[in-house]
N, C-alpha and C positions, 0 to 999 in steps of 0.2 A: 504494500500500500504506500503511495507517495507521501512524502512529508507534508505537503500542502494539504492533502486530504485530512491527515491526522490533526493538523492545526485547525483546519476548518471545522472538523467534528468537535474539537475542544471549544472553539468559539461558539458554535451553535448550542452545545450542551450547556455552556455557562449562561448563555442568553436564555435558554429554555428554563433553567433553574430560576433565574432572576425574574423572568416575565411570567413564569408559571404556565407555560404552554410548550408543547413539543415542536421541535424544528428538525430539519434534515439537511444533509449535505450530499452532493453527488458530483461526479466528474473528476477531472484530473488537470491540475495546472495551478499557476500562481495567481491568476486573475479570477475574480468571481462576479457573477451576477447575483447580487444580494438583495433579497426582499425582506424588509423588516415590518411586515404587515401581519395582523392577526389572521388567521388562527395559528400560524407558525412561521418563525423566521426560516428562510430557505437560502441556501448557498449552492450555486451551480458553478463548478470550477472549469476554467478554460486555460490552455497554455498560451493562447493568443488574445491580447487585450481587445483586438477588433471584434473577435467573436463574442467576448463578454459585452462589449458595447452594443452589438446587434441584439443580443438576448435582452438587455435592459430596455432597448428601444421597443422591442416587441412587447415586453411586459408592461411598459408605460402605456403603450397603445391599447392593449386588450385587458389589462389588469391581471392580478395574480390569484384571484379568488373572490369569494362572495363578500369578504370583509376588507377588500383592497383599499389602502389609504394612500396609494401612489408613493410609498416610501421605498423606492428602489434605487440601488447604487451600484457602481462598478467599484469593486474592492480589490486592492492590491495586498495580498496576504504577506508578501515579503516586507512591504512598508509597515503593515500593521504589526508584524512581529517586532519591529524596532521601536514602536511607540509606547511600549510598556513602561509604566512608572508605578509608584506606590498607590496611585489612584486607579490603576488598571490600564486598559488599552484605550487609546484615543482614536475612536473610529473615524472621526472627521479627517484626521491626517492621512488616513489610508484610502479615502474615497478619491477616485479619479474623475476627471471631467467626462460628462456624457458626450 
């Protein structure tokens, strides 16, 4: 299993505990199409940032589920891994432009 997948699973598990709903992660790569909407945070990983951008554009257009709040981002897991401080991870520093 790739390192990014494991880190992505850790991220989703932590968010699921904090937000009290289950999330999931799939794919392979450093870049993610990240949806932080109820009922569950989801992270789909891609090795190519342009594929992640395309996925987020599609999700923005059609929504990610019945409770979609349009809270979708392109996430760079390598950047996220370097943002850790005593306050936790700074997600905003790891978001890439759509």
